[in-house]
C-alpha positions, 0 to 999 in steps of 0.5 A: 793755550800752547800752539801744540794743543791747537794743531789740527783743531778749530779753536776760538781766538779767545781760547788762544789769546784770551781777552786780547783775542776779543780785541783783535776781533773788534779791530778787524771788524772795524777795519773797512777794507780787506787791505786794512784788515791784513795790516791790523792782523799783521801788526798784532801778530808781529807784536805778539810773536816778538812778545812771546817767542822763546829765544831758545826755540827761535835759535833751535829753529834756525839750527834745525833749518841748517840740517841739525838733528833734534838731539843736536839742536836740544844740546845746543840750547842746553835742554833734554830732548824731551823738554826741547820738543815740548817747548818747541811744540808749545811755541811753534804748534808742531814738533820739530821733526814735523816742522822739518817735514813741512819745510822739506815739502815746501823746499820741494814745491819751490823747486818744482817748475812744471809739476807735470814734467817732474822726475819724482825719483830725482827730486826724492834723491835731491831732497834727502829722501831714502827713495821715491816711495818715501817722498810719496808717503810724506807728500800725501801725508802732508798734502792729502794728494800724491805728487803726480796729482799735485797741481798748484793753482798758480806758480806763485801759489805753490804751497796752496793745494786745492781741496776737494769740496766737502760733500 
């Protein structure tokens, strides 16, 4: 199953990885401690990524991280933009522009030292937003909360946005 089909969905591991998913589940159940489970998961994920990564998409990701447009990235890897976006979504799970929005938000969160004292207008300008309203829209769209409502559970967990209990 391409990752793009799993975006915003709950899917069974077997549906994504086939029989390999069942084997991973068995290995995780056999691991005695949470640390051992993480070691198993990390080893399997690293192997899986190395085996299935599309070199063109990996290169394009690095190009996009440096600020290139989708058109420029697709040109550099020799693909039509539509083909590039489709392959990127299959490999990464998000379209290039969606991933760029997430990465920009992560850079913003990393730059915030005390969320209560942030000048959001200045943050918007520093991170390439046209205005504060654009930043607020992106922030809310990606996290479900406004920038002023954002409070990380700890400074080390800035990408974690606590969710309200579901009623």
